[in-house]
Backbone bond lengths (Angstrom), bond angles and torsions (degrees), N, CA, C in turn:
res aa  C-N    CA-C-N  psi(-1)  N-CA   C-N-CA  omega(-1)  CA-C   N-CA-C  phi
1 X - - - 1.458 - - 1.519 109.49 -
2 X 1.299 116.73 170.15 1.462 122.45 174.52 1.523 106.56 -119.08
3 X 1.323 115.95 94.70 1.456 120.31 -173.55 1.510 115.28 -101.61
4 X 1.313 117.50 -5.92 1.466 122.96 176.05 1.519 108.95 -148.11
5 X 1.320 115.66 146.40 1.458 119.89 173.41 1.509 109.34 -152.70
6 X 1.312 117.40 -175.86 1.460 121.34 -179.42 1.521 109.77 -136.47
7 X 1.313 114.97 155.18 1.467 121.60 169.50 1.517 106.40 -150.39
8 X 1.328 115.81 100.56 1.462 118.71 -175.04 1.523 113.37 -124.18
9 X 1.334 117.88 11.21 1.454 118.85 172.18 1.532 108.06 -91.04
10 X 1.314 118.18 143.64 1.464 120.94 -177.94 1.524 111.90 -57.87
11 X 1.325 116.30 142.64 1.461 119.97 -178.84 1.521 111.99 -65.86
12 X 1.319 116.83 -23.42 1.455 119.18 175.72 1.531 110.45 -63.26
13 X 1.335 116.09 -37.94 1.461 120.08 177.10 1.530 111.04 -68.86
14 X 1.330 115.81 -39.43 1.467 120.03 176.43 1.525 110.18 -59.48
15 X 1.330 115.80 -46.42 1.464 121.04 -179.45 1.521 111.20 -59.55
16 X 1.339 116.65 -41.50 1.463 120.41 179.34 1.527 111.72 -65.91
17 X 1.333 116.01 -41.54 1.458 120.12 -179.46 1.526 111.78 -62.76
18 X 1.344 115.53 -40.59 1.459 120.84 -172.35 1.529 113.20 -99.37
19 X 1.317 117.87 -9.07 1.454 120.50 -179.17 1.517 113.12 67.89
20 X 1.339 116.99 41.95 1.460 121.91 -178.11 1.525 109.62 -127.58
21 X 1.343 115.55 170.39 1.438 121.46 173.15 1.525 110.23 -96.99
22 X 1.317 115.80 179.26 1.463 121.44 -179.42 1.522 109.46 -135.95
23 X 1.333 117.11 128.15 1.455 120.76 173.53 1.524 107.89 -67.23
24 X 1.328 119.52 125.63 1.468 120.79 -177.55 1.532 111.81 -58.72
25 X 1.306 115.81 134.77 1.463 121.63 176.60 1.529 108.17 -148.18
26 X 1.331 117.74 88.70 1.469 120.77 -175.70 1.520 113.50 -64.81
27 X 1.329 117.81 -16.65 1.471 120.51 -178.51 1.525 112.80 -84.60
28 X 1.336 117.19 -15.06 1.458 118.43 -176.02 1.516 111.23 -84.14
29 X 1.326 115.64 142.08 1.452 121.48 174.62 1.521 109.40 -140.25
30 X 1.327 117.80 154.92 1.464 120.31 179.47 1.527 111.29 -55.17
31 X 1.328 116.38 142.42 1.459 121.83 -175.30 1.530 110.55 -130.47
32 X 1.326 115.38 140.11 1.458 122.07 177.84 1.527 112.16 -98.45
33 X 1.320 117.24 -13.53 1.460 120.93 -174.27 1.524 109.01 -141.67
34 X 1.321 115.39 75.99 1.463 121.34 -176.91 1.527 109.48 -80.51
35 X 1.327 116.48 124.09 1.457 122.47 179.42 1.529 109.79 -112.68
36 X 1.329 117.80 157.47 1.467 120.99 176.77 1.518 111.67 -53.27
37 X 1.316 115.58 150.10 1.473 127.57 179.19 1.529 112.63 88.70
38 X 1.328 118.46 -10.20 1.456 119.94 176.30 1.527 110.28 -78.24
39 X 1.326 116.00 151.49 1.458 121.31 174.97 1.527 108.45 -88.25
40 X 1.344 115.35 120.81 1.455 120.79 -172.36 1.529 111.40 -129.27
41 X 1.340 116.52 158.72 1.466 120.87 -178.60 1.536 112.74 -70.27
42 X 1.326 115.21 130.67 1.466 122.07 175.04 1.526 108.09 -140.76
43 X 1.321 115.43 163.40 1.464 122.06 171.82 1.519 106.89 -122.80
44 X 1.323 117.30 127.29 1.463 120.67 -177.07 1.522 111.72 -105.64
45 X 1.337 115.22 161.04 1.464 119.76 176.56 1.530 111.21 -71.20
46 X 1.325 117.38 -16.11 1.465 120.28 176.56 1.528 110.71 -72.60
47 X 1.341 116.20 -41.20 1.466 122.24 177.46 1.536 108.38 -131.58
48 X 1.340 116.73 77.64 1.467 120.10 -173.25 1.520 115.39 -73.68
49 X 1.315 117.32 -2.00 1.460 120.26 -177.29 1.521 113.26 -107.21
50 X 1.327 117.14 13.86 1.464 119.10 -177.41 1.521 110.56 -148.76
51 X 1.317 116.10 141.89 1.461 122.78 174.27 1.519 108.55 -84.62
52 X 1.350 116.50 128.21 1.454 122.38 177.48 1.527 109.03 -120.45
53 X 1.338 115.81 175.14 1.458 120.72 -177.90 1.527 109.58 -120.77
54 X 1.342 115.31 113.50 1.465 122.23 -179.98 1.520 109.11 -117.40
55 X 1.310 116.09 159.24 1.462 122.16 179.65 1.523 110.05 -83.57
56 X 1.333 116.75 134.11 1.467 121.11 -178.74 1.524 110.37 -79.32
57 X 1.330 115.65 118.60 1.461 124.07 -176.60 1.516 108.52 129.27
58 X 1.328 116.90 96.15 1.459 121.89 -170.98 1.524 112.45 -65.81
59 X 1.335 115.72 126.65 1.467 122.31 172.99 1.522 106.99 -116.38
60 X 1.341 118.40 96.43 1.464 121.03 -179.27 1.533 111.47 -65.74
61 X 1.313 115.78 160.99 1.463 119.91 178.61 1.518 112.08 -56.61
62 X 1.332 116.53 -31.54 1.460 119.93 -175.77 1.520 113.48 -84.62
63 X 1.337 118.39 -1.95 1.472 120.70 178.46 1.517 111.03 -68.99
64 X 1.328 117.18 147.86 1.465 121.61 -178.14 1.524 112.25 -75.25
65 X 1.320 117.45 -34.64 1.466 120.18 179.15 1.524 109.25 -154.07
66 X 1.333 117.73 164.27 1.469 120.78 -173.90 1.522 114.55 -67.70
67 X 1.323 118.62 -15.66 1.467 119.91 178.34 1.523 111.48 -64.05
68 X 1.334 116.68 -16.22 1.468 121.74 177.79 1.521 110.80 -58.05
69 X 1.324 116.54 -26.55 1.457 120.73 -176.38 1.517 114.25 -60.28
70 X 1.324 118.33 -29.00 1.456 120.59 -179.62 1.525 111.76 -69.52
71 X 1.334 116.77 -17.30 1.457 120.69 176.43 1.528 111.32 -87.87
72 X 1.322 116.26 -11.08 1.467 120.61 -171.64 1.525 111.96 -123.21
73 X 1.321 116.14 40.49 1.462 120.36 172.99 1.524 109.10 -62.94
74 X 1.333 115.01 -40.56 1.462 121.99 174.44 1.519 109.61 -119.10
75 X 1.326 115.80 154.01 1.469 122.41 171.22 1.518 107.59 -123.99
76 X 1.310 116.85 122.29 1.454 120.69 -179.98 1.528 110.54 -69.70
77 X 1.302 116.36 135.67 1.458 121.38 177.17 1.524 110.84 -52.85
78 X 1.336 115.89 -39.83 1.457 120.75 -178.58 1.527 111.62 -62.27
79 X 1.336 116.97 -36.31 1.466 120.74 179.17 1.520 111.58 -66.47
80 X 1.330 115.67 -38.81 1.466 120.18 178.89 1.517 110.46 -60.85
81 X 1.324 116.49 -40.76 1.456 120.85 -175.53 1.521 113.08 -81.22
82 X 1.345 117.44 -22.72 1.463 120.40 -171.77 1.531 114.17 -108.34
83 X 1.336 118.28 -29.66 1.462 120.69 -172.71 1.531 111.57 -98.01
84 X 1.339 117.86 124.24 1.471 120.97 179.85 1.525 113.30 -57.22
85 X 1.339 118.01 -30.32 1.462 121.10 -176.53 1.529 112.48 -64.56
86 X 1.331 117.90 -17.41 1.462 120.74 -179.32 1.528 113.10 -102.19
87 X 1.311 117.80 -6.54 1.468 119.71 -172.33 1.521 112.77 -62.72
88 X 1.329 117.33 -46.17 1.460 119.57 -179.05 1.520 112.28 -69.37
89 X 1.339 116.20 -36.19 1.465 118.96 177.65 1.522 109.29 -63.60
90 X 1.321 116.26 -45.35 1.463 121.26 178.83 1.524 110.95 -60.67
91 X 1.311 116.60 -39.90 1.460 120.96 -176.00 1.515 112.32 -75.19
92 X 1.337 117.23 -36.96 1.456 119.61 -169.69 1.527 115.55 -117.37
93 X 1.328 118.93 -14.37 1.467 119.76 -172.25 1.525 110.94 -135.83
94 X 1.311 114.39 76.95 1.456 121.60 178.39 1.527 109.92 -108.33
95 X 1.320 115.55 154.11 1.455 119.34 178.08 1.521 110.20 -146.49
96 X 1.320 114.54 166.23 1.455 122.31 172.27 1.523 107.34 -113.97
97 X 1.319 115.48 128.05 1.461 121.86 179.21 1.525 107.67 -98.55
98 X 1.315 116.71 128.31 1.463 122.11 -175.66 1.522 109.79 -91.84
99 X 1.336 116.45 130.74 1.463 117.77 178.59 1.519 111.31 -150.23
100 X 1.332 115.36 162.62 1.462 122.32 175.89 1.520 111.71 -99.84
101 X 1.318 116.69 -16.30 1.454 123.02 -178.32 1.517 108.55 168.99
102 X 1.326 116.82 168.70 1.454 119.63 179.57 1.522 110.00 -138.32
103 X 1.333 116.57 167.42 1.456 122.59 -176.16 1.528 110.91 -119.00
104 X 1.325 114.94 145.88 1.464 121.83 169.86 1.522 108.56 -136.83
105 X 1.334 115.60 157.40 1.456 121.36 -177.28 1.524 109.80 -113.74
106 X 1.317 115.88 127.28 1.461 122.92 -179.51 1.527 109.72 -98.92
107 X 1.339 116.25 123.86 1.463 119.89 174.69 1.517 108.71 -75.11
108 X 1.317 116.96 123.36 1.455 121.47 -174.20 1.531 111.68 -80.75
109 X 1.327 117.29 159.18 1.469 121.27 -179.01 1.521 112.63 -59.05
110 X 1.335 116.78 161.43 1.456 122.25 -174.94 1.522 112.67 -58.97
111 X 1.327 117.70 -37.04 1.455 118.87 -177.73 1.523 111.80 -66.50
112 X 1.337 115.90 -21.49 1.466 120.43 176.31 1.525 110.22 -91.68
113 X 1.322 117.05 -42.44 1.456 120.40 -176.69 1.518 112.20 -67.05
114 X 1.327 117.41 -21.28 1.463 119.68 178.05 1.523 111.66 -61.25
115 X 1.319 116.07 -19.73 1.453 120.25 179.31 1.528 112.05 -83.59
116 X 1.317 116.91 -7.41 1.452 120.70 -177.61 1.518 112.61 -70.92
117 X 1.320 116.95 160.11 1.447 122.04 179.73 1.525 110.55 -67.31
118 X 1.327 115.31 133.69 1.465 122.53 175.87 1.534 111.87 56.57
119 X 1.326 116.90 27.06 1.449 120.77 176.78 1.520 115.32 73.66
120 X 1.320 117.38 7.66 1.464 120.32 -179.11 1.532 109.85 -75.69
121 X 1.334 117.00 144.10 1.470 119.65 178.68 1.522 111.51 -60.89
122 X 1.302 115.42 142.84 1.458 120.98 174.41 1.520 107.99 -90.78
123 X 1.314 117.19 134.17 1.461 121.47 179.41 1.522 109.68 -117.92
124 X 1.311 114.81 126.44 1.455 122.10 -178.94 1.527 110.48 -96.48
125 X 1.349 118.12 120.60 1.472 119.54 177.46 1.530 112.29 -75.97
126 X 1.312 114.53 142.02 1.461 123.23 175.79 1.529 108.56 -125.40
127 X 1.311 114.90 147.99 1.464 120.28 173.56 1.522 109.14 -107.44
128 X 1.346 115.76 133.76 1.459 122.69 175.90 1.527 108.48 -110.83
129 X 1.332 116.03 136.06 1.465 120.42 -177.86 1.526 108.99 -150.89
130 X 1.320 115.52 166.48 1.459 122.51 177.39 1.526 107.87 -103.91
131 X 1.327 118.70 109.37 1.468 120.11 -176.03 1.523 114.18 -66.01
132 X 1.332 117.44 -16.74 1.468 120.33 -177.67 1.520 113.15 -98.28
133 X 1.329 117.69 -3.44 1.467 121.03 -179.03 1.525 109.23 -155.51
134 X 1.315 117.16 132.76 1.468 119.92 -179.56 1.524 112.47 -86.27
135 X 1.334 117.03 6.10 1.466 121.55 176.19 1.527 109.30 -125.33
136 X 1.328 115.95 128.90 1.462 122.54 176.36 1.522 107.89 -117.89
137 X 1.325 116.68 136.81 1.458 122.50 -178.72 1.526 109.14 -107.94
138 X 1.335 116.36 118.44 1.456 121.83 -178.79 1.526 110.19 -105.15
139 X 1.319 116.11 139.35 1.470 120.54 176.45 1.521 109.35 -74.44
140 X 1.323 116.21 136.18 1.456 120.37 179.99 1.519 112.59 -144.75
141 X 1.319 114.62 171.23 1.457 123.33 172.51 1.515 108.47 -119.07
142 X 1.342 116.30 153.09 1.460 119.90 177.31 1.515 109.25 -138.42
143 X 1.312 115.33 164.95 1.465 120.44 174.05 1.520 107.81 -162.94
144 X 1.343 116.00 167.08 1.472 120.58 173.29 1.516 108.10 -120.85
145 X 1.317 116.33 148.39 1.459 121.80 -171.35 1.529 110.42 -136.15
146 X 1.335 115.31 138.60 1.461 121.04 171.82 1.509 114.12 74.78
147 X 1.330 113.76 172.08 1.463 120.38 -178.04 1.526 111.80 -66.53
148 X 1.342 115.33 -28.01 1.465 118.26 -179.57 1.527 112.00 -78.78
149 X 1.339 117.06 -5.93 1.455 120.85 175.44 1.515 114.20 68.34
150 X 1.329 116.56 41.67 1.461 120.76 176.94 1.522 109.47 -59.05
151 X 1.325 117.30 123.93 1.459 122.00 -178.91 1.523 109.49 -108.74
152 X 1.327 115.66 124.77 1.457 121.43 -173.16 1.525 110.71 -134.53
153 X 1.339 115.63 166.68 1.464 119.87 178.86 1.517 110.61 -145.41
154 X 1.327 114.09 163.09 1.453 122.87 176.96 1.524 108.36 -136.20
155 X 1.333 116.77 148.84 1.460 122.38 177.05 1.528 109.07 -94.77
156 X 1.316 116.39 129.56 1.467 120.82 -179.78 1.537 109.80 -81.63
157 X 1.334 116.03 135.06 1.455 120.33 178.60 1.533 110.89 -118.66
158 X 1.322 114.81 157.28 1.466 122.26 176.49 1.527 107.90 -136.78
159 X 1.317 116.98 178.96 1.455 120.17 175.45 1.531 109.73 -63.51
160 X 1.317 116.06 142.47 1.460 120.67 -179.49 1.527 111.22 -65.10
161 X 1.321 116.50 151.07 1.462 120.50 175.14 1.522 109.87 -88.79
162 X 1.320 116.76 -179.19 1.464 120.53 -175.72 1.530 112.70 -62.85
163 X 1.325 116.33 -28.11 1.466 120.00 -178.73 1.518 112.72 -72.32
164 X 1.328 117.87 -24.30 1.463 120.61 -170.40 1.522 115.03 -120.09
165 X 1.337 118.85 -14.17 1.467 119.75 -170.22 1.519 114.08 -69.83
166 X 1.326 118.69 -18.08 1.460 119.30 175.37 1.522 111.77 -70.08
167 X 1.316 116.28 -20.41 1.469 121.14 178.81 1.519 110.51 -93.36
168 X 1.329 116.94 -45.35 1.468 121.46 -178.23 1.522 108.27 -155.10
169 X 1.338 116.40 151.22 1.468 119.68 -175.72 1.528 113.85 -85.65
170 X 1.329 117.69 -1.97 1.465 121.37 176.93 1.521 109.34 -126.14
171 X 1.343 114.99 159.03 1.459 120.98 174.32 1.527 108.50 -150.32
172 X 1.336 117.79 155.78 1.463 118.64 175.93 1.515 111.54 -70.56
173 X 1.322 116.19 152.43 1.465 120.85 174.57 1.527 107.93 -77.33
174 X 1.328 115.90 119.27 1.460 122.40 -176.30 1.525 109.23 -105.36
175 X 1.324 115.82 130.80 1.466 121.84 -177.60 1.521 110.68 -107.42
176 X 1.321 116.22 142.82 1.460 120.24 169.13 1.531 107.72 -74.08
177 X 1.323 116.91 170.76 1.470 119.85 178.83 1.529 110.48 -60.98
178 X 1.336 116.20 -41.05 1.465 120.09 178.47 1.523 110.88 -65.28
179 X 1.322 116.39 -44.81 1.466 120.50 -179.88 1.521 111.34 -64.48
180 X 1.326 117.27 -35.00 1.459 120.42 178.44 1.526 111.23 -62.23
181 X 1.321 117.15 -39.14 1.468 120.35 177.17 1.518 110.67 -64.49
182 X 1.328 116.71 -40.59 1.465 120.03 176.89 1.523 110.91 -65.09
183 X 1.306 116.70 -40.95 1.464 122.59 -179.48 1.525 111.37 -61.59
184 X 1.324 116.78 -35.42 1.462 121.73 -176.05 1.530 113.28 -91.65
185 X 1.302 117.08 -12.85 1.462 120.02 -175.68 1.525 110.71 -72.22
186 X 1.316 116.22 129.28 1.464 120.58 176.71 1.523 109.58 -68.09
187 X 1.311 115.07 137.83 1.450 119.96 178.45 1.507 114.95 83.57
188 X 1.337 117.87 6.01 1.464 119.51 176.13 1.519 109.81 -60.86
189 X 1.307 116.78 136.79 1.461 122.84 -178.12 1.528 110.71 -58.14
190 X 1.333 116.28 135.79 1.460 121.82 -177.83 1.525 111.40 -58.93
191 X 1.313 116.68 -37.42 1.469 119.50 179.61 1.519 110.80 -63.31
192 X 1.338 116.90 -40.20 1.454 120.70 177.93 1.521 110.32 -66.18
193 X 1.331 116.99 -43.32 1.462 120.69 178.30 1.530 110.65 -59.14
194 X 1.328 115.41 -43.38 1.462 119.98 179.86 1.524 111.07 -62.49
195 X 1.319 116.55 -38.10 1.463 120.58 -179.73 1.526 112.59 -67.79
196 X 1.325 116.63 -19.61 1.466 120.10 177.77 1.523 112.23 -77.31
197 X 1.335 116.58 -16.40 1.467 121.06 -179.40 1.522 109.12 -83.85
198 X 1.317 115.12 80.01 1.468 120.39 -173.98 1.522 110.33 -142.28
199 X 1.313 115.42 170.40 1.452 121.70 177.49 1.525 110.92 -68.00
200 X 1.315 115.54 153.34 1.458 120.37 175.79 1.521 110.15 -66.61
201 X 1.321 118.73 148.84 1.469 121.42 178.14 1.525 111.04 -59.84
202 X 1.321 116.30 146.63 1.462 121.27 177.57 1.522 109.96 -58.38
203 X 1.318 116.38 136.34 1.448 121.17 177.10 1.513 115.55 86.53
204 X 1.334 117.89 -5.29 1.466 119.66 -178.57 1.522 111.46 -68.20
205 X 1.334 116.68 -41.81 1.462 121.76 -173.76 1.522 112.48 -105.17
206 X 1.304 114.52 147.80 1.457 122.75 168.36 1.530 107.42 -117.23
207 X 1.329 116.18 162.02 1.468 119.30 -178.80 1.515 110.89 -146.91
208 X 1.325 115.65 159.06 1.458 121.69 174.97 1.535 108.54 -158.20
209 X 1.327 114.69 158.92 1.457 120.43 179.37 1.520 110.86 -73.26
210 X 1.324 115.29 141.32 1.462 120.79 172.50 1.526 108.60 -124.08
211 X 1.304 115.49 167.51 1.458 121.49 -178.47 1.517 111.66 -68.46
212 X 1.315 116.17 154.61 1.466 121.16 174.27 1.526 111.43 -68.16
213 X 1.305 117.74 1.80 1.472 122.01 172.53 1.527 110.17 -55.93
214 X 1.337 116.48 -30.55 1.469 120.93 -179.49 1.525 111.74 -69.24
215 X 1.325 117.33 -19.50 1.469 120.37 -175.07 1.520 113.33 -61.49
216 X 1.308 116.21 -32.76 1.459 120.26 -175.30 1.523 110.58 -90.78
217 X 1.323 116.81 116.70 1.463 120.61 175.96 1.525 108.86 -60.54
218 X 1.286 116.37 133.67 1.457 120.45 -177.12 1.513 112.46 106.58
219 X 1.345 117.96 -25.28 1.459 120.01 172.21 1.522 108.30 -70.03
220 X 1.308 115.57 124.45 1.458 119.23 -167.61 1.519 110.43 -141.65
221 X 1.336 115.81 154.16 1.449 121.73 176.06 1.510 112.43 124.04
222 X 1.333 117.61 169.90 1.470 121.95 -177.27 1.526 113.42 -58.70
223 X 1.338 117.56 -25.11 1.465 119.48 -179.62 1.528 112.15 -63.08
224 X 1.333 117.39 -20.73 1.467 120.88 179.09 1.524 110.66 -60.57
225 X 1.322 118.40 -36.44 1.461 120.95 -174.59 1.522 113.14 -98.61
226 X 1.313 118.23 5.86 1.462 119.94 179.27 1.528 110.35 -68.63
227 X 1.322 117.82 131.16 1.469 120.22 179.59 1.511 111.67 -70.81
228 X 1.320 116.68 151.53 1.452 122.32 174.73 1.518 109.18 -121.38
229 X 1.315 116.13 154.26 1.455 120.73 -179.34 1.510 112.51 -89.35
230 X 1.328 116.37 -31.31 1.464 120.97 -176.04 1.505 110.47 -126.77
231 X 1.337 117.15 157.23 1.455 122.70 174.95 1.507 109.35 -65.68
232 X 1.338 116.89 129.77 1.461 119.98 177.26 1.520 109.23 -130.37
C-alpha cells in the first residue's frame, strides 16, 4: 500500500509545471510526512485546470459514514476492475494526486526481526522518488459524501515492479504528464483508462532508507527524508 507520501515543492511551481491554477488555501504548507485524513492538493477530472484540496481517505457516496475513509486510503487496481461498486467512480470521478515522493516499509529478515520488541517484526521505511523530476503524479479516485459535501480521495495501487518489489509488493500507479491529461479528460475511453493502471516504467524511481522518524504521524520537516546508512 501507499500509506505515507510527501509534497514539499511550492504549489506555484506545480501550477507552472502543469499549466493550472490553484484554489487559495492559506492554511496549507508543504509537508514531508503526509498521513491519511489530511487535506492535500489534487486535480480532478471535474475541474482539470485547478488544484483543489481534498481529504485523504475515500468516502464514496454509498458509504454509511465518513469513518469509511480510513479503510480507503488506497484503492487496489484489481478492485476497480472487478467490483461493481467502483465502476462509476472510476468512470466519472478520477483525480491526480500530487507528490514529491512516497514511503514504503520493508519487513526485515528473521535474524534481524528477532531483535525487535516482543518478537514483533522490524520494518524499515524507504523513500521512493523520481531523480529527474521533483513532482510525481499519482492516479487516484475521488468522491463527495453527505449534505456537507465532504470531498475525499484515494491513491490507486498496483503490483510492484522489479525496482520496488523487494521493499513492498504494491506501489502507487504513477502517471506521466501526458497520461495525467488523459486520466483527467472527460470522455476518455474506458479501455484507455484501464491501460493507464499499470506499473511504473523500470528505472523511473530511486529509493533509499530513511529513519523510523517517519513512522509517527505528525513528525514533520526535512529530516523525514534524510537518508540513513544503517537500520535504526
